[in-house]
VEXDREN-2710 file (C-alpha; in Angstrom, 1 decimal):
% VEXDREN-2710
k/r/px/py/pz
1/UNK/24.9/-3.6/-11.8
2/UNK/22.8/-6.7/-11.8
3/UNK/23.7/-9.8/-9.9
4/UNK/23.8/-13.1/-11.7
5/UNK/23.1/-16.4/-10.1
6/UNK/24.1/-19.6/-11.8
7/UNK/24.2/-23.2/-11.0
8/UNK/26.6/-25.8/-12.4
9/UNK/25.3/-29.4/-12.3
10/UNK/27.8/-32.1/-11.9
11/UNK/28.8/-33.8/-15.1
12/UNK/28.2/-37.4/-16.0
13/UNK/29.6/-39.8/-18.6
14/UNK/27.6/-40.9/-21.5
15/UNK/30.3/-43.3/-22.7
16/UNK/31.2/-46.8/-21.6
17/UNK/34.8/-45.6/-21.3
18/UNK/36.0/-44.7/-17.8
19/UNK/37.1/-41.2/-18.7
20/UNK/34.9/-38.5/-17.2
21/UNK/34.5/-34.9/-18.2
22/UNK/33.8/-32.2/-15.6
23/UNK/33.5/-28.4/-15.7
24/UNK/35.4/-26.2/-13.4
25/UNK/35.0/-22.4/-13.1
26/UNK/37.2/-19.5/-12.2
27/UNK/36.5/-17.4/-10.2
28/UNK/34.6/-19.8/-8.1
29/UNK/32.2/-17.2/-6.5
30/UNK/28.7/-18.0/-5.5
31/UNK/27.5/-14.7/-7.1
32/UNK/28.6/-12.9/-10.2
33/UNK/27.8/-9.3/-11.2
34/UNK/26.8/-8.0/-14.6
35/UNK/29.9/-7.0/-16.5
36/UNK/32.2/-9.5/-14.9
37/UNK/33.5/-12.6/-16.7
38/UNK/33.9/-16.3/-15.7
39/UNK/36.2/-18.9/-17.3
40/UNK/34.8/-22.4/-17.8
41/UNK/37.2/-25.3/-18.2
42/UNK/36.5/-28.7/-19.6
43/UNK/38.6/-31.3/-17.8
44/UNK/38.9/-35.0/-18.6
45/UNK/39.4/-37.0/-15.5
46/UNK/41.3/-40.3/-15.8
47/UNK/42.8/-39.3/-19.2
48/UNK/45.9/-37.7/-20.5
49/UNK/46.1/-33.9/-20.6
50/UNK/47.0/-33.9/-24.3
51/UNK/45.5/-35.0/-27.6
52/UNK/42.0/-34.0/-26.6
53/UNK/39.6/-32.0/-28.8
54/UNK/36.9/-30.2/-26.9
55/UNK/33.7/-28.7/-28.2
56/UNK/31.7/-26.0/-26.4
57/UNK/28.0/-25.7/-27.1
58/UNK/25.6/-22.9/-26.0
59/UNK/21.9/-23.6/-26.3
60/UNK/22.7/-26.6/-28.5
61/UNK/24.9/-24.7/-30.9
62/UNK/28.7/-25.0/-31.2
63/UNK/30.4/-21.9/-30.1
64/UNK/34.0/-23.2/-29.8
65/UNK/36.0/-26.3/-30.8
66/UNK/39.7/-27.1/-30.6
67/UNK/42.5/-28.1/-28.2
68/UNK/41.7/-25.2/-25.9
69/UNK/39.6/-26.5/-23.1
70/UNK/38.7/-23.0/-21.7
71/UNK/35.7/-20.8/-22.5
72/UNK/35.2/-17.3/-21.2
73/UNK/31.7/-16.1/-20.6
74/UNK/30.8/-12.5/-20.1
75/UNK/28.0/-12.1/-17.5
76/UNK/25.2/-9.7/-18.3
77/UNK/21.6/-9.0/-17.3
78/UNK/20.1/-10.9/-20.3
79/UNK/22.1/-14.1/-19.8
80/UNK/19.8/-17.1/-20.0
81/UNK/21.9/-19.7/-21.7
82/UNK/22.9/-23.3/-21.2
83/UNK/26.5/-24.4/-21.8
84/UNK/28.0/-27.9/-22.2
85/UNK/31.3/-29.3/-23.4
86/UNK/32.4/-32.6/-24.8
87/UNK/35.9/-33.8/-25.4
88/UNK/37.2/-36.6/-27.6
89/UNK/40.4/-38.4/-28.4
90/UNK/40.1/-40.3/-31.7
91/UNK/36.5/-41.5/-31.9
92/UNK/35.6/-41.5/-28.2
93/UNK/33.4/-38.7/-27.0
94/UNK/32.9/-37.8/-23.4
95/UNK/30.4/-35.1/-22.4
96/UNK/29.4/-33.0/-19.5
97/UNK/25.8/-32.2/-18.6
98/UNK/24.5/-28.7/-19.1
99/UNK/25.8/-25.6/-17.5
100/UNK/22.8/-23.4/-16.8
101/UNK/23.5/-19.6/-16.8
102/UNK/20.2/-18.2/-15.4
103/UNK/18.6/-15.0/-16.3
104/UNK/18.8/-12.0/-13.9
105/UNK/15.8/-11.0/-11.8
106/UNK/15.9/-7.3/-11.0
107/UNK/15.4/-5.9/-7.5
108/UNK/11.9/-4.7/-6.7
109/UNK/11.0/-1.6/-4.7
110/UNK/7.5/-1.8/-3.2
111/UNK/5.5/0.9/-1.4
112/UNK/3.5/0.3/1.8
113/UNK/0.7/1.1/2.1
114/UNK/0.0/0.7/-1.6
115/UNK/-1.8/4.0/-2.1
116/UNK/-1.8/6.0/-5.3
117/UNK/-1.7/9.3/-3.4
118/UNK/-0.3/10.2/0.0
119/UNK/-1.2/13.3/2.0
120/UNK/1.0/15.7/3.9
121/UNK/1.6/14.4/7.4
122/UNK/1.3/10.7/6.5
123/UNK/4.1/8.1/6.5
124/UNK/5.3/5.7/3.8
125/UNK/7.5/2.6/3.9
126/UNK/9.7/1.6/1.0
127/UNK/10.9/-2.1/0.9
128/UNK/13.9/-3.0/-1.3
129/UNK/13.9/-6.7/-2.3
130/UNK/17.0/-8.0/-4.0
131/UNK/15.3/-11.2/-5.1
132/UNK/18.3/-13.2/-4.0
133/UNK/16.4/-15.5/-1.6
134/UNK/18.0/-13.9/1.4
135/UNK/18.3/-10.4/2.8
136/UNK/21.6/-10.7/4.8
137/UNK/25.0/-9.5/3.5
138/UNK/23.4/-6.6/1.6
139/UNK/23.7/-2.8/2.1
140/UNK/20.7/-0.9/0.9
141/UNK/20.3/2.7/-0.4
142/UNK/17.1/4.6/-1.2
143/UNK/17.3/7.2/-4.0
144/UNK/14.7/10.0/-4.7
145/UNK/14.9/11.9/-8.0
146/UNK/18.5/10.6/-8.5
147/UNK/19.6/11.8/-5.1
148/UNK/20.4/9.4/-2.3
149/UNK/18.3/10.0/0.8
150/UNK/19.3/6.9/2.8
151/UNK/22.8/5.4/2.6
152/UNK/24.0/1.9/3.2
153/UNK/21.8/0.4/5.8
154/UNK/21.4/-3.3/6.5
155/UNK/17.6/-3.1/6.8
156/UNK/15.7/-3.2/3.5
157/UNK/12.8/-1.2/5.0
158/UNK/12.8/2.6/4.7
159/UNK/10.2/4.4/6.7
160/UNK/9.8/8.0/5.5
161/UNK/7.7/10.7/7.0
162/UNK/5.9/12.8/8.0
163/UNK/5.5/13.6/4.3
164/UNK/5.1/17.1/2.9
165/UNK/3.7/18.3/-0.4
166/UNK/7.1/18.8/-2.0
167/UNK/8.2/15.2/-1.4
168/UNK/6.6/13.8/-4.6
169/UNK/9.1/12.1/-6.9
170/UNK/10.6/9.1/-8.5
171/UNK/12.1/6.6/-6.1
172/UNK/14.3/3.5/-6.6
173/UNK/16.6/1.5/-4.4
174/UNK/20.0/-0.1/-4.8
175/UNK/21.8/-2.9/-3.0
176/UNK/25.5/-3.6/-2.6
177/UNK/26.7/-7.1/-1.8
178/UNK/29.1/-7.0/1.1
179/UNK/32.7/-6.8/-0.1
180/UNK/31.7/-5.8/-3.6
181/UNK/31.6/-2.3/-5.2
182/UNK/29.0/-3.2/-7.7
183/UNK/25.4/-2.3/-7.2
184/UNK/22.1/-3.9/-8.2
185/UNK/19.2/-1.4/-8.6
186/UNK/15.5/-1.5/-8.9
187/UNK/13.2/0.3/-11.3
188/UNK/11.6/3.5/-10.3
189/UNK/8.2/4.0/-8.6
190/UNK/6.3/7.2/-8.4
191/UNK/5.0/8.6/-5.1
192/UNK/2.7/11.6/-5.1
193/UNK/2.2/13.7/-2.0
194/UNK/-0.8/16.1/-1.9
195/UNK/-2.1/18.8/0.5
196/UNK/-3.9/17.6/3.6
197/UNK/-7.5/16.8/2.6
198/UNK/-10.7/17.6/4.5
199/UNK/-13.4/15.1/5.2
200/UNK/-16.7/15.9/3.7
201/UNK/-19.9/15.4/5.8
202/UNK/-23.3/15.3/4.1
203/UNK/-26.8/14.7/5.4
204/UNK/-29.8/13.3/3.7
205/UNK/-31.8/15.8/5.7
206/UNK/-31.0/18.1/8.6
207/UNK/-34.4/17.6/10.3
208/UNK/-35.3/14.3/12.0
209/UNK/-39.0/13.5/11.6
210/UNK/-40.9/12.4/14.7
211/UNK/-40.0/8.7/15.3
212/UNK/-37.6/8.8/12.3
213/UNK/-33.9/9.1/11.6
214/UNK/-31.4/10.9/9.3
215/UNK/-28.5/9.3/7.5
216/UNK/-25.1/11.1/7.6
217/UNK/-22.3/10.3/5.2
218/UNK/-18.6/11.0/5.6
219/UNK/-16.0/10.7/2.8
220/UNK/-12.4/11.6/1.9
221/UNK/-11.2/11.4/-1.7
222/UNK/-9.8/9.1/-2.8
223/UNK/-11.8/6.8/-0.7
224/UNK/-9.4/3.8/-0.5
225/UNK/-8.2/2.8/2.9
226/UNK/-10.2/5.3/5.0
227/UNK/-11.9/4.5/8.3
228/UNK/-14.3/6.9/10.0
229/UNK/-15.1/8.2/13.5
230/UNK/-18.2/10.2/14.4
231/UNK/-18.6/13.0/17.1
232/UNK/-21.7/14.7/18.5
233/UNK/-22.1/17.9/20.5
234/UNK/-25.1/19.5/22.2
235/UNK/-25.7/22.8/23.9
236/UNK/-24.6/21.2/27.2
237/UNK/-21.6/19.1/26.1
238/UNK/-18.5/19.3/23.9
239/UNK/-17.8/17.0/21.0
240/UNK/-17.9/13.3/22.2
241/UNK/-17.0/10.4/20.0
242/UNK/-20.0/8.1/19.8
243/UNK/-19.3/5.8/16.9
244/UNK/-16.0/4.2/15.7
245/UNK/-16.2/2.3/12.4
246/UNK/-13.6/-0.4/12.2
247/UNK/-14.6/-1.0/8.6
248/UNK/-14.8/1.3/5.6
249/UNK/-18.5/1.9/5.9
250/UNK/-18.8/5.7/6.1
251/UNK/-22.5/6.1/6.7
252/UNK/-24.4/6.2/10.0
253/UNK/-28.0/6.7/11.1
254/UNK/-28.9/9.2/13.9
255/UNK/-32.2/9.7/15.8
256/UNK/-31.1/12.5/18.0
257/UNK/-30.6/16.1/17.2
258/UNK/-27.2/17.8/17.8
259/UNK/-24.1/19.1/16.0
260/UNK/-22.2/16.3/14.3
261/UNK/-18.8/16.0/12.7
262/UNK/-16.6/13.1/11.4
263/UNK/-13.0/12.4/10.7
264/UNK/-11.3/10.1/8.2
265/UNK/-8.3/8.1/9.3
266/UNK/-5.9/5.7/7.5
267/UNK/-2.8/5.7/9.7
268/UNK/-1.7/9.0/11.0
269/UNK/-2.9/11.7/11.2
270/UNK/-6.7/12.1/11.1
271/UNK/-8.5/14.5/8.8
272/UNK/-11.6/16.2/10.2
273/UNK/-14.8/17.5/8.5
274/UNK/-16.8/20.6/9.1
275/UNK/-19.7/20.3/11.5
276/UNK/-23.4/20.0/10.6
277/UNK/-26.5/20.7/12.8
278/UNK/-29.3/18.2/12.9
279/UNK/-32.5/19.2/14.7
280/UNK/-35.4/17.1/15.8
281/UNK/-38.9/17.9/14.6
282/UNK/-40.3/17.4/18.1
283/UNK/-38.5/20.6/19.1
284/UNK/-40.2/22.4/16.3
285/UNK/-43.5/21.1/17.5
286/UNK/-42.9/22.6/21.0
287/UNK/-41.8/25.9/19.5
288/UNK/-44.9/26.1/17.4
289/UNK/-47.4/24.8/20.1
290/UNK/-46.1/27.2/22.8
291/UNK/-47.4/30.4/21.1
292/UNK/-50.6/28.7/20.1
293/UNK/-51.4/27.5/23.6
294/UNK/-50.6/30.9/24.9
295/UNK/-52.9/32.5/22.5
296/UNK/-55.8/30.1/23.4
297/UNK/-55.2/30.8/27.1
298/UNK/-55.5/34.6/26.5
299/UNK/-58.8/34.1/24.7
300/UNK/-60.1/31.9/27.6
301/UNK/-59.1/34.5/30.2
302/UNK/-60.9/37.3/28.2
303/UNK/-64.0/35.1/28.1
304/UNK/-63.8/34.3/31.8
305/UNK/-63.6/38.0/32.7
306/UNK/-66.5/38.8/30.5
307/UNK/-68.6/36.1/32.2
308/UNK/-67.7/37.3/35.7
309/UNK/-69.2/40.7/34.9
310/UNK/-72.6/39.2/34.0
311/UNK/-75.1/39.1/36.9
312/UNK/-76.3/35.8/38.1
313/UNK/-74.1/33.7/35.9
314/UNK/-71.6/31.1/37.1
315/UNK/-67.9/31.5/36.7
316/UNK/-67.6/28.2/34.8
317/UNK/-66.6/28.6/31.3
318/UNK/-69.2/26.4/29.7
319/UNK/-72.1/28.2/31.4
320/UNK/-70.7/31.5/30.4
321/UNK/-70.3/30.3/26.9
322/UNK/-73.9/29.0/26.9
323/UNK/-75.1/32.5/28.0
324/UNK/-73.1/34.2/25.3
325/UNK/-74.5/32.0/22.6
326/UNK/-78.2/32.8/23.5
END
């Protein structure tokens, strides 16, 4: 049931005669709920109680005229009307100013963080705003798929989690004004909960050229709201965090070989990627040059042994080589 706020401005006289017309209301409550009714009464101050003809107007149109000074108004969610009354005795008219019956503003249920999809293990906060200008004197409820999951709490914030995949659904909230049985409810919002994602790690290349670098990229879909951390491991160490991005930039540049992995985080928990090995080309040079150098040394030793068997020749390689080339 929607709550209706209204304001009655004090009346004034638009006549030179001392009689004054004012509006009184019953019940005299600061708030009214949809479906209730209120009785407005046109009273002439300083005049007799009889022989008065009163006219009620709504949005400028006459809705009632006669000796009856009372008008009953049914409160509903679409009420957005202005009422006034004027009374006369003979040819003298005395009028009130307008009585403004304002339109109802529905409560609003907001979701924080404002993500389209949540993942298992994360938390969500629902905020129920009654749009009444103040949050006190309300009892709040949170409803999921037409079943109440939180009942009558004074705090309009509902923190729910850790979420699981079966928790997707339609959520709305309701508020009850203290001392009233009527409720004021919001429209529904949809929350989707998916399985835990896995961060995806990609590399432009897995080999670092001599003096160069390689760019690594980490992502979690959808990409909104994620922040990334990077870890590196070598043959001598375990994974060590070496870069923490406080912003959403998910790319880094590395110049050292090793085994890398990343994680995506947007609250709790974190979602880790697979690992990827990045090697340095200088290591490959050593691996290639080792056998080549060994082969050359073997050739030199063979030549040296051959030269030592030759009579009268020096053991130095270049003399031996000169002898062999004669």
